[in-house]
mmCIF entry with sequence, helices, sheets and N, C-alpha, C, O atoms, coordinates in Angstrom:
data_MODEL
# 
_entry.id   MODEL 
# 
_entity.id                         1 
_entity.type                       polymer 
_entity.pdbx_number_of_molecules   1 
# 
_entity_poly.entity_id                      1 
_entity_poly.type                           'polypeptide(L)' 
_entity_poly.nstd_linkage                   no 
_entity_poly.nstd_monomer                   no 
_entity_poly.pdbx_seq_one_letter_code       FSTVRMADRILVVENGRVQEIGSHEELLANNGRYAELFALQAAGYR 
_entity_poly.pdbx_seq_one_letter_code_can   FSTVRMADRILVVENGRVQEIGSHEELLANNGRYAELFALQAAGYR 
_entity_poly.pdbx_strand_id                 A 
# 
loop_
_entity_poly_seq.entity_id 
_entity_poly_seq.num 
_entity_poly_seq.mon_id 
_entity_poly_seq.hetero 
1 1  PHE n 
1 2  SER n 
1 3  THR n 
1 4  VAL n 
1 5  ARG n 
1 6  MET n 
1 7  ALA n 
1 8  ASP n 
1 9  ARG n 
1 10 ILE n 
1 11 LEU n 
1 12 VAL n 
1 13 VAL n 
1 14 GLU n 
1 15 ASN n 
1 16 GLY n 
1 17 ARG n 
1 18 VAL n 
1 19 GLN n 
1 20 GLU n 
1 21 ILE n 
1 22 GLY n 
1 23 SER n 
1 24 HIS n 
1 25 GLU n 
1 26 GLU n 
1 27 LEU n 
1 28 LEU n 
1 29 ALA n 
1 30 ASN n 
1 31 ASN n 
1 32 GLY n 
1 33 ARG n 
1 34 TYR n 
1 35 ALA n 
1 36 GLU n 
1 37 LEU n 
1 38 PHE n 
1 39 ALA n 
1 40 LEU n 
1 41 GLN n 
1 42 ALA n 
1 43 ALA n 
1 44 GLY n 
1 45 TYR n 
1 46 ARG n 
# 
_struct_asym.id          A 
_struct_asym.entity_id   1 
# 
loop_
_struct_conf.conf_type_id 
_struct_conf.id 
_struct_conf.pdbx_PDB_helix_id 
_struct_conf.beg_label_comp_id 
_struct_conf.beg_label_asym_id 
_struct_conf.beg_label_seq_id 
_struct_conf.pdbx_beg_PDB_ins_code 
_struct_conf.end_label_comp_id 
_struct_conf.end_label_asym_id 
_struct_conf.end_label_seq_id 
_struct_conf.pdbx_end_PDB_ins_code 
_struct_conf.beg_auth_comp_id 
_struct_conf.beg_auth_asym_id 
_struct_conf.beg_auth_seq_id 
_struct_conf.end_auth_comp_id 
_struct_conf.end_auth_asym_id 
_struct_conf.end_auth_seq_id 
_struct_conf.pdbx_PDB_helix_class 
_struct_conf.details 
_struct_conf.pdbx_PDB_helix_length 
HELX_P HELX_P1 AA1 THR A 3  ? MET A 6  ? THR A 3  MET A 6  5 ? 4  
HELX_P HELX_P2 AA2 HIS A 24 ? ASN A 30 ? HIS A 24 ASN A 30 1 ? 7  
HELX_P HELX_P3 AA3 ARG A 33 ? ALA A 43 ? ARG A 33 ALA A 43 1 ? 11 
# 
_struct_conf_type.id          HELX_P 
_struct_conf_type.criteria    ? 
_struct_conf_type.reference   ? 
# 
_struct_sheet.id               AA1 
_struct_sheet.type             ? 
_struct_sheet.number_strands   2 
_struct_sheet.details          ? 
# 
_struct_sheet_order.sheet_id     AA1 
_struct_sheet_order.range_id_1   1 
_struct_sheet_order.range_id_2   2 
_struct_sheet_order.offset       ? 
_struct_sheet_order.sense        anti-parallel 
# 
loop_
_struct_sheet_range.sheet_id 
_struct_sheet_range.id 
_struct_sheet_range.beg_label_comp_id 
_struct_sheet_range.beg_label_asym_id 
_struct_sheet_range.beg_label_seq_id 
_struct_sheet_range.pdbx_beg_PDB_ins_code 
_struct_sheet_range.end_label_comp_id 
_struct_sheet_range.end_label_asym_id 
_struct_sheet_range.end_label_seq_id 
_struct_sheet_range.pdbx_end_PDB_ins_code 
_struct_sheet_range.beg_auth_comp_id 
_struct_sheet_range.beg_auth_asym_id 
_struct_sheet_range.beg_auth_seq_id 
_struct_sheet_range.end_auth_comp_id 
_struct_sheet_range.end_auth_asym_id 
_struct_sheet_range.end_auth_seq_id 
AA1 1 ILE A 10 ? GLU A 14 ? ILE A 10 GLU A 14 
AA1 2 ARG A 17 ? GLY A 22 ? ARG A 17 GLY A 22 
# 
loop_
_atom_site.group_PDB 
_atom_site.id 
_atom_site.type_symbol 
_atom_site.label_atom_id 
_atom_site.label_alt_id 
_atom_site.label_comp_id 
_atom_site.label_asym_id 
_atom_site.label_entity_id 
_atom_site.label_seq_id 
_atom_site.pdbx_PDB_ins_code 
_atom_site.Cartn_x 
_atom_site.Cartn_y 
_atom_site.Cartn_z 
_atom_site.occupancy 
_atom_site.B_iso_or_equiv 
_atom_site.pdbx_formal_charge 
_atom_site.auth_seq_id 
_atom_site.auth_comp_id 
_atom_site.auth_asym_id 
_atom_site.auth_atom_id 
_atom_site.pdbx_PDB_model_num 
ATOM 1   N N  . PHE A 1 1  ? 4.015  -4.274 -4.178  1.00 0.00 ? 1  PHE A N  1 
ATOM 2   C CA . PHE A 1 1  ? 3.213  -3.113 -4.514  1.00 0.00 ? 1  PHE A CA 1 
ATOM 3   C C  . PHE A 1 1  ? 1.992  -3.027 -3.609  1.00 0.00 ? 1  PHE A C  1 
ATOM 4   O O  . PHE A 1 1  ? 1.716  -1.960 -3.059  1.00 0.00 ? 1  PHE A O  1 
ATOM 5   N N  . SER A 1 2  ? 1.264  -4.108 -3.440  1.00 0.00 ? 2  SER A N  1 
ATOM 6   C CA . SER A 1 2  ? 0.073  -4.065 -2.587  1.00 0.00 ? 2  SER A CA 1 
ATOM 7   C C  . SER A 1 2  ? 0.418  -4.184 -1.109  1.00 0.00 ? 2  SER A C  1 
ATOM 8   O O  . SER A 1 2  ? -0.389 -3.797 -0.263  1.00 0.00 ? 2  SER A O  1 
ATOM 9   N N  . THR A 1 3  ? 1.586  -4.705 -0.779  1.00 0.00 ? 3  THR A N  1 
ATOM 10  C CA . THR A 1 3  ? 1.976  -4.887 0.624   1.00 0.00 ? 3  THR A CA 1 
ATOM 11  C C  . THR A 1 3  ? 2.030  -3.565 1.365   1.00 0.00 ? 3  THR A C  1 
ATOM 12  O O  . THR A 1 3  ? 1.620  -3.495 2.524   1.00 0.00 ? 3  THR A O  1 
ATOM 13  N N  . VAL A 1 4  ? 2.516  -2.534 0.739   1.00 0.00 ? 4  VAL A N  1 
ATOM 14  C CA . VAL A 1 4  ? 2.644  -1.235 1.405   1.00 0.00 ? 4  VAL A CA 1 
ATOM 15  C C  . VAL A 1 4  ? 1.276  -0.685 1.807   1.00 0.00 ? 4  VAL A C  1 
ATOM 16  O O  . VAL A 1 4  ? 1.178  0.052  2.788   1.00 0.00 ? 4  VAL A O  1 
ATOM 17  N N  . ARG A 1 5  ? 0.250  -1.019 1.088   1.00 0.00 ? 5  ARG A N  1 
ATOM 18  C CA . ARG A 1 5  ? -1.102 -0.541 1.413   1.00 0.00 ? 5  ARG A CA 1 
ATOM 19  C C  . ARG A 1 5  ? -1.612 -1.124 2.723   1.00 0.00 ? 5  ARG A C  1 
ATOM 20  O O  . ARG A 1 5  ? -2.478 -0.529 3.364   1.00 0.00 ? 5  ARG A O  1 
ATOM 21  N N  . MET A 1 6  ? -1.096 -2.270 3.130   1.00 0.00 ? 6  MET A N  1 
ATOM 22  C CA . MET A 1 6  ? -1.551 -2.935 4.353   1.00 0.00 ? 6  MET A CA 1 
ATOM 23  C C  . MET A 1 6  ? -0.806 -2.457 5.595   1.00 0.00 ? 6  MET A C  1 
ATOM 24  O O  . MET A 1 6  ? -1.186 -2.820 6.708   1.00 0.00 ? 6  MET A O  1 
ATOM 25  N N  . ALA A 1 7  ? 0.233  -1.661 5.438   1.00 0.00 ? 7  ALA A N  1 
ATOM 26  C CA . ALA A 1 7  ? 1.027  -1.200 6.582   1.00 0.00 ? 7  ALA A CA 1 
ATOM 27  C C  . ALA A 1 7  ? 0.224  -0.218 7.428   1.00 0.00 ? 7  ALA A C  1 
ATOM 28  O O  . ALA A 1 7  ? -0.517 0.611  6.900   1.00 0.00 ? 7  ALA A O  1 
ATOM 29  N N  . ASP A 1 8  ? 0.379  -0.323 8.752   1.00 0.00 ? 8  ASP A N  1 
ATOM 30  C CA . ASP A 1 8  ? -0.278 0.616  9.662   1.00 0.00 ? 8  ASP A CA 1 
ATOM 31  C C  . ASP A 1 8  ? 0.348  1.997  9.567   1.00 0.00 ? 8  ASP A C  1 
ATOM 32  O O  . ASP A 1 8  ? -0.346 3.013  9.610   1.00 0.00 ? 8  ASP A O  1 
ATOM 33  N N  . ARG A 1 9  ? 1.662  2.021  9.439   1.00 0.00 ? 9  ARG A N  1 
ATOM 34  C CA . ARG A 1 9  ? 2.392  3.286  9.387   1.00 0.00 ? 9  ARG A CA 1 
ATOM 35  C C  . ARG A 1 9  ? 3.562  3.144  8.426   1.00 0.00 ? 9  ARG A C  1 
ATOM 36  O O  . ARG A 1 9  ? 4.274  2.141  8.442   1.00 0.00 ? 9  ARG A O  1 
ATOM 37  N N  . ILE A 1 10 ? 3.749  4.143  7.605   1.00 0.00 ? 10 ILE A N  1 
ATOM 38  C CA . ILE A 1 10 ? 4.834  4.172  6.629   1.00 0.00 ? 10 ILE A CA 1 
ATOM 39  C C  . ILE A 1 10 ? 5.689  5.392  6.923   1.00 0.00 ? 10 ILE A C  1 
ATOM 40  O O  . ILE A 1 10 ? 5.169  6.486  7.143   1.00 0.00 ? 10 ILE A O  1 
ATOM 41  N N  . LEU A 1 11 ? 6.989  5.202  6.924   1.00 0.00 ? 11 LEU A N  1 
ATOM 42  C CA . LEU A 1 11 ? 7.919  6.318  7.106   1.00 0.00 ? 11 LEU A CA 1 
ATOM 43  C C  . LEU A 1 11 ? 8.668  6.534  5.803   1.00 0.00 ? 11 LEU A C  1 
ATOM 44  O O  . LEU A 1 11 ? 9.200  5.587  5.225   1.00 0.00 ? 11 LEU A O  1 
ATOM 45  N N  . VAL A 1 12 ? 8.709  7.752  5.348   1.00 0.00 ? 12 VAL A N  1 
ATOM 46  C CA . VAL A 1 12 ? 9.464  8.114  4.155   1.00 0.00 ? 12 VAL A CA 1 
ATOM 47  C C  . VAL A 1 12 ? 10.751 8.766  4.635   1.00 0.00 ? 12 VAL A C  1 
ATOM 48  O O  . VAL A 1 12 ? 10.724 9.819  5.272   1.00 0.00 ? 12 VAL A O  1 
ATOM 49  N N  . VAL A 1 13 ? 11.881 8.133  4.326   1.00 0.00 ? 13 VAL A N  1 
ATOM 50  C CA . VAL A 1 13 ? 13.187 8.624  4.762   1.00 0.00 ? 13 VAL A CA 1 
ATOM 51  C C  . VAL A 1 13 ? 13.946 9.112  3.536   1.00 0.00 ? 13 VAL A C  1 
ATOM 52  O O  . VAL A 1 13 ? 14.084 8.395  2.544   1.00 0.00 ? 13 VAL A O  1 
ATOM 53  N N  . GLU A 1 14 ? 14.431 10.337 3.622   1.00 0.00 ? 14 GLU A N  1 
ATOM 54  C CA . GLU A 1 14 ? 15.188 10.923 2.527   1.00 0.00 ? 14 GLU A CA 1 
ATOM 55  C C  . GLU A 1 14 ? 16.396 11.633 3.122   1.00 0.00 ? 14 GLU A C  1 
ATOM 56  O O  . GLU A 1 14 ? 16.267 12.435 4.047   1.00 0.00 ? 14 GLU A O  1 
ATOM 57  N N  . ASN A 1 15 ? 17.564 11.329 2.585   1.00 0.00 ? 15 ASN A N  1 
ATOM 58  C CA . ASN A 1 15 ? 18.812 11.918 3.091   1.00 0.00 ? 15 ASN A CA 1 
ATOM 59  C C  . ASN A 1 15 ? 18.992 11.688 4.591   1.00 0.00 ? 15 ASN A C  1 
ATOM 60  O O  . ASN A 1 15 ? 19.482 12.559 5.310   1.00 0.00 ? 15 ASN A O  1 
ATOM 61  N N  . GLY A 1 16 ? 18.590 10.507 5.050   1.00 0.00 ? 16 GLY A N  1 
ATOM 62  C CA . GLY A 1 16 ? 18.786 10.141 6.448   1.00 0.00 ? 16 GLY A CA 1 
ATOM 63  C C  . GLY A 1 16 ? 17.796 10.748 7.421   1.00 0.00 ? 16 GLY A C  1 
ATOM 64  O O  . GLY A 1 16 ? 17.947 10.588 8.632   1.00 0.00 ? 16 GLY A O  1 
ATOM 65  N N  . ARG A 1 17 ? 16.788 11.440 6.919   1.00 0.00 ? 17 ARG A N  1 
ATOM 66  C CA . ARG A 1 17 ? 15.798 12.077 7.795   1.00 0.00 ? 17 ARG A CA 1 
ATOM 67  C C  . ARG A 1 17 ? 14.387 11.630 7.419   1.00 0.00 ? 17 ARG A C  1 
ATOM 68  O O  . ARG A 1 17 ? 14.069 11.439 6.246   1.00 0.00 ? 17 ARG A O  1 
ATOM 69  N N  . VAL A 1 18 ? 13.558 11.469 8.436   1.00 0.00 ? 18 VAL A N  1 
ATOM 70  C CA . VAL A 1 18 ? 12.160 11.121 8.202   1.00 0.00 ? 18 VAL A CA 1 
ATOM 71  C C  . VAL A 1 18 ? 11.453 12.357 7.646   1.00 0.00 ? 18 VAL A C  1 
ATOM 72  O O  . VAL A 1 18 ? 11.436 13.413 8.278   1.00 0.00 ? 18 VAL A O  1 
ATOM 73  N N  . GLN A 1 19 ? 10.881 12.212 6.475   1.00 0.00 ? 19 GLN A N  1 
ATOM 74  C CA . GLN A 1 19 ? 10.199 13.326 5.813   1.00 0.00 ? 19 GLN A CA 1 
ATOM 75  C C  . GLN A 1 19 ? 8.688  13.260 5.954   1.00 0.00 ? 19 GLN A C  1 
ATOM 76  O O  . GLN A 1 19 ? 8.017  14.289 6.025   1.00 0.00 ? 19 GLN A O  1 
ATOM 77  N N  . GLU A 1 20 ? 8.151  12.035 5.995   1.00 0.00 ? 20 GLU A N  1 
ATOM 78  C CA . GLU A 1 20 ? 6.701  11.854 6.071   1.00 0.00 ? 20 GLU A CA 1 
ATOM 79  C C  . GLU A 1 20 ? 6.406  10.609 6.894   1.00 0.00 ? 20 GLU A C  1 
ATOM 80  O O  . GLU A 1 20 ? 7.163  9.639  6.867   1.00 0.00 ? 20 GLU A O  1 
ATOM 81  N N  . ILE A 1 21 ? 5.295  10.647 7.627   1.00 0.00 ? 21 ILE A N  1 
ATOM 82  C CA . ILE A 1 21 ? 4.824  9.492  8.388   1.00 0.00 ? 21 ILE A CA 1 
ATOM 83  C C  . ILE A 1 21 ? 3.310  9.436  8.238   1.00 0.00 ? 21 ILE A C  1 
ATOM 84  O O  . ILE A 1 21 ? 2.629  10.456 8.338   1.00 0.00 ? 21 ILE A O  1 
ATOM 85  N N  . GLY A 1 22 ? 2.790  8.234  7.997   1.00 0.00 ? 22 GLY A N  1 
ATOM 86  C CA . GLY A 1 22 ? 1.342  8.079  7.925   1.00 0.00 ? 22 GLY A CA 1 
ATOM 87  C C  . GLY A 1 22 ? 0.963  6.766  7.288   1.00 0.00 ? 22 GLY A C  1 
ATOM 88  O O  . GLY A 1 22 ? 1.822  5.959  6.931   1.00 0.00 ? 22 GLY A O  1 
ATOM 89  N N  . SER A 1 23 ? -0.333 6.559  7.149   1.00 0.00 ? 23 SER A N  1 
ATOM 90  C CA . SER A 1 23 ? -0.825 5.381  6.445   1.00 0.00 ? 23 SER A CA 1 
ATOM 91  C C  . SER A 1 23 ? -0.716 5.646  4.941   1.00 0.00 ? 23 SER A C  1 
ATOM 92  O O  . SER A 1 23 ? -0.436 6.765  4.511   1.00 0.00 ? 23 SER A O  1 
ATOM 93  N N  . HIS A 1 24 ? -0.938 4.619  4.173   1.00 0.00 ? 24 HIS A N  1 
ATOM 94  C CA . HIS A 1 24 ? -0.901 4.753  2.716   1.00 0.00 ? 24 HIS A CA 1 
ATOM 95  C C  . HIS A 1 24 ? -1.868 5.849  2.262   1.00 0.00 ? 24 HIS A C  1 
ATOM 96  O O  . HIS A 1 24 ? -1.510 6.714  1.464   1.00 0.00 ? 24 HIS A O  1 
ATOM 97  N N  . GLU A 1 25 ? -3.086 5.800  2.776   1.00 0.00 ? 25 GLU A N  1 
ATOM 98  C CA . GLU A 1 25 ? -4.104 6.773  2.389   1.00 0.00 ? 25 GLU A CA 1 
ATOM 99  C C  . GLU A 1 25 ? -3.721 8.194  2.797   1.00 0.00 ? 25 GLU A C  1 
ATOM 100 O O  . GLU A 1 25 ? -3.900 9.138  2.027   1.00 0.00 ? 25 GLU A O  1 
ATOM 101 N N  . GLU A 1 26 ? -3.194 8.339  4.012   1.00 0.00 ? 26 GLU A N  1 
ATOM 102 C CA . GLU A 1 26 ? -2.789 9.664  4.496   1.00 0.00 ? 26 GLU A CA 1 
ATOM 103 C C  . GLU A 1 26 ? -1.663 10.244 3.648   1.00 0.00 ? 26 GLU A C  1 
ATOM 104 O O  . GLU A 1 26 ? -1.682 11.421 3.290   1.00 0.00 ? 26 GLU A O  1 
ATOM 105 N N  . LEU A 1 27 ? -0.691 9.406  3.335   1.00 0.00 ? 27 LEU A N  1 
ATOM 106 C CA . LEU A 1 27 ? 0.450  9.883  2.558   1.00 0.00 ? 27 LEU A CA 1 
ATOM 107 C C  . LEU A 1 27 ? 0.059  10.238 1.128   1.00 0.00 ? 27 LEU A C  1 
ATOM 108 O O  . LEU A 1 27 ? 0.596  11.188 0.558   1.00 0.00 ? 27 LEU A O  1 
ATOM 109 N N  . LEU A 1 28 ? -0.859 9.494  0.551   1.00 0.00 ? 28 LEU A N  1 
ATOM 110 C CA . LEU A 1 28 ? -1.339 9.854  -0.787  1.00 0.00 ? 28 LEU A CA 1 
ATOM 111 C C  . LEU A 1 28 ? -2.079 11.185 -0.744  1.00 0.00 ? 28 LEU A C  1 
ATOM 112 O O  . LEU A 1 28 ? -1.917 12.017 -1.637  1.00 0.00 ? 28 LEU A O  1 
ATOM 113 N N  . ALA A 1 29 ? -2.887 11.388 0.287   1.00 0.00 ? 29 ALA A N  1 
ATOM 114 C CA . ALA A 1 29 ? -3.654 12.635 0.422   1.00 0.00 ? 29 ALA A CA 1 
ATOM 115 C C  . ALA A 1 29 ? -2.747 13.845 0.610   1.00 0.00 ? 29 ALA A C  1 
ATOM 116 O O  . ALA A 1 29 ? -3.106 14.957 0.222   1.00 0.00 ? 29 ALA A O  1 
ATOM 117 N N  . ASN A 1 30 ? -1.568 13.635 1.203   1.00 0.00 ? 30 ASN A N  1 
ATOM 118 C CA . ASN A 1 30 ? -0.626 14.736 1.432   1.00 0.00 ? 30 ASN A CA 1 
ATOM 119 C C  . ASN A 1 30 ? 0.071  15.194 0.153   1.00 0.00 ? 30 ASN A C  1 
ATOM 120 O O  . ASN A 1 30 ? 0.657  16.276 0.115   1.00 0.00 ? 30 ASN A O  1 
ATOM 121 N N  . ASN A 1 31 ? 0.008  14.373 -0.891  1.00 0.00 ? 31 ASN A N  1 
ATOM 122 C CA . ASN A 1 31 ? 0.652  14.701 -2.175  1.00 0.00 ? 31 ASN A CA 1 
ATOM 123 C C  . ASN A 1 31 ? 2.131  15.044 -2.035  1.00 0.00 ? 31 ASN A C  1 
ATOM 124 O O  . ASN A 1 31 ? 2.642  15.929 -2.722  1.00 0.00 ? 31 ASN A O  1 
ATOM 125 N N  . GLY A 1 32 ? 2.806  14.339 -1.144  1.00 0.00 ? 32 GLY A N  1 
ATOM 126 C CA . GLY A 1 32 ? 4.235  14.563 -0.930  1.00 0.00 ? 32 GLY A CA 1 
ATOM 127 C C  . GLY A 1 32 ? 5.089  13.600 -1.730  1.00 0.00 ? 32 GLY A C  1 
ATOM 128 O O  . GLY A 1 32 ? 4.687  13.115 -2.788  1.00 0.00 ? 32 GLY A O  1 
ATOM 129 N N  . ARG A 1 33 ? 6.269  13.335 -1.208  1.00 0.00 ? 33 ARG A N  1 
ATOM 130 C CA . ARG A 1 33 ? 7.236  12.461 -1.885  1.00 0.00 ? 33 ARG A CA 1 
ATOM 131 C C  . ARG A 1 33 ? 6.697  11.039 -2.029  1.00 0.00 ? 33 ARG A C  1 
ATOM 132 O O  . ARG A 1 33 ? 6.886  10.405 -3.067  1.00 0.00 ? 33 ARG A O  1 
ATOM 133 N N  . TYR A 1 34 ? 6.028  10.540 -0.996  1.00 0.00 ? 34 TYR A N  1 
ATOM 134 C CA . TYR A 1 34 ? 5.459  9.194  -1.059  1.00 0.00 ? 34 TYR A CA 1 
ATOM 135 C C  . TYR A 1 34 ? 4.471  9.091  -2.219  1.00 0.00 ? 34 TYR A C  1 
ATOM 136 O O  . TYR A 1 34 ? 4.530  8.147  -3.008  1.00 0.00 ? 34 TYR A O  1 
ATOM 137 N N  . ALA A 1 35 ? 3.570  10.058 -2.321  1.00 0.00 ? 35 ALA A N  1 
ATOM 138 C CA . ALA A 1 35 ? 2.572  10.043 -3.391  1.00 0.00 ? 35 ALA A CA 1 
ATOM 139 C C  . ALA A 1 35 ? 3.242  10.096 -4.762  1.00 0.00 ? 35 ALA A C  1 
ATOM 140 O O  . ALA A 1 35 ? 2.812  9.429  -5.703  1.00 0.00 ? 35 ALA A O  1 
ATOM 141 N N  . GLU A 1 36 ? 4.288  10.888 -4.858  1.00 0.00 ? 36 GLU A N  1 
ATOM 142 C CA . GLU A 1 36 ? 5.031  11.001 -6.115  1.00 0.00 ? 36 GLU A CA 1 
ATOM 143 C C  . GLU A 1 36 ? 5.651  9.660  -6.504  1.00 0.00 ? 36 GLU A C  1 
ATOM 144 O O  . GLU A 1 36 ? 5.526  9.222  -7.647  1.00 0.00 ? 36 GLU A O  1 
ATOM 145 N N  . LEU A 1 37 ? 6.313  9.021  -5.561  1.00 0.00 ? 37 LEU A N  1 
ATOM 146 C CA . LEU A 1 37 ? 6.959  7.739  -5.843  1.00 0.00 ? 37 LEU A CA 1 
ATOM 147 C C  . LEU A 1 37 ? 5.939  6.636  -6.094  1.00 0.00 ? 37 LEU A C  1 
ATOM 148 O O  . LEU A 1 37 ? 6.153  5.776  -6.949  1.00 0.00 ? 37 LEU A O  1 
ATOM 149 N N  . PHE A 1 38 ? 4.837  6.655  -5.359  1.00 0.00 ? 38 PHE A N  1 
ATOM 150 C CA . PHE A 1 38 ? 3.794  5.656  -5.556  1.00 0.00 ? 38 PHE A CA 1 
ATOM 151 C C  . PHE A 1 38 ? 3.192  5.791  -6.957  1.00 0.00 ? 38 PHE A C  1 
ATOM 152 O O  . PHE A 1 38 ? 2.944  4.789  -7.627  1.00 0.00 ? 38 PHE A O  1 
ATOM 153 N N  . ALA A 1 39 ? 2.960  7.021  -7.394  1.00 0.00 ? 39 ALA A N  1 
ATOM 154 C CA . ALA A 1 39 ? 2.404  7.250  -8.731  1.00 0.00 ? 39 ALA A CA 1 
ATOM 155 C C  . ALA A 1 39 ? 3.353  6.745  -9.818  1.00 0.00 ? 39 ALA A C  1 
ATOM 156 O O  . ALA A 1 39 ? 2.910  6.170  -10.812 1.00 0.00 ? 39 ALA A O  1 
ATOM 157 N N  . LEU A 1 40 ? 4.645  6.959  -9.632  1.00 0.00 ? 40 LEU A N  1 
ATOM 158 C CA . LEU A 1 40 ? 5.622  6.460  -10.603 1.00 0.00 ? 40 LEU A CA 1 
ATOM 159 C C  . LEU A 1 40 ? 5.580  4.939  -10.696 1.00 0.00 ? 40 LEU A C  1 
ATOM 160 O O  . LEU A 1 40 ? 5.627  4.370  -11.786 1.00 0.00 ? 40 LEU A O  1 
ATOM 161 N N  . GLN A 1 41 ? 5.492  4.296  -9.543  1.00 0.00 ? 41 GLN A N  1 
ATOM 162 C CA . GLN A 1 41 ? 5.447  2.841  -9.541  1.00 0.00 ? 41 GLN A CA 1 
ATOM 163 C C  . GLN A 1 41 ? 4.133  2.342  -10.136 1.00 0.00 ? 41 GLN A C  1 
ATOM 164 O O  . GLN A 1 41 ? 4.130  1.391  -10.918 1.00 0.00 ? 41 GLN A O  1 
ATOM 165 N N  . ALA A 1 42 ? 3.032  2.969  -9.777  1.00 0.00 ? 42 ALA A N  1 
ATOM 166 C CA . ALA A 1 42 ? 1.720  2.553  -10.273 1.00 0.00 ? 42 ALA A CA 1 
ATOM 167 C C  . ALA A 1 42 ? 1.633  2.706  -11.789 1.00 0.00 ? 42 ALA A C  1 
ATOM 168 O O  . ALA A 1 42 ? 0.968  1.914  -12.456 1.00 0.00 ? 42 ALA A O  1 
ATOM 169 N N  . ALA A 1 43 ? 2.294  3.712  -12.329 1.00 0.00 ? 43 ALA A N  1 
ATOM 170 C CA . ALA A 1 43 ? 2.274  3.934  -13.779 1.00 0.00 ? 43 ALA A CA 1 
ATOM 171 C C  . ALA A 1 43 ? 2.869  2.745  -14.529 1.00 0.00 ? 43 ALA A C  1 
ATOM 172 O O  . ALA A 1 43 ? 2.490  2.475  -15.668 1.00 0.00 ? 43 ALA A O  1 
ATOM 173 N N  . GLY A 1 44 ? 3.782  2.048  -13.901 1.00 0.00 ? 44 GLY A N  1 
ATOM 174 C CA . GLY A 1 44 ? 4.387  0.876  -14.520 1.00 0.00 ? 44 GLY A CA 1 
ATOM 175 C C  . GLY A 1 44 ? 3.428  -0.291 -14.669 1.00 0.00 ? 44 GLY A C  1 
ATOM 176 O O  . GLY A 1 44 ? 3.688  -1.212 -15.444 1.00 0.00 ? 44 GLY A O  1 
ATOM 177 N N  . TYR A 1 45 ? 2.322  -0.265 -13.934 1.00 0.00 ? 45 TYR A N  1 
ATOM 178 C CA . TYR A 1 45 ? 1.334  -1.340 -13.994 1.00 0.00 ? 45 TYR A CA 1 
ATOM 179 C C  . TYR A 1 45 ? 0.198  -1.024 -14.958 1.00 0.00 ? 45 TYR A C  1 
ATOM 180 O O  . TYR A 1 45 ? -0.697 -1.844 -15.161 1.00 0.00 ? 45 TYR A O  1 
ATOM 181 N N  . ARG A 1 46 ? 0.234  0.158  -15.548 1.00 0.00 ? 46 ARG A N  1 
ATOM 182 C CA . ARG A 1 46 ? -0.851 0.547  -16.471 1.00 0.00 ? 46 ARG A CA 1 
ATOM 183 C C  . ARG A 1 46 ? -0.520 0.177  -17.882 1.00 0.00 ? 46 ARG A C  1 
ATOM 184 O O  . ARG A 1 46 ? -1.314 0.427  -18.789 1.00 0.00 ? 46 ARG A O  1 
# 
């Protein structure tokens, strides 16, 4: 869970295509698929 936050660049691949690229902070700010999936995972820790 915390490892992904340390990555320089994260690629979100869906249906074999890159949908989003950026840092953890950038992808959260974009409110795209990455942010959606991250929120689902984070909810499990609450």
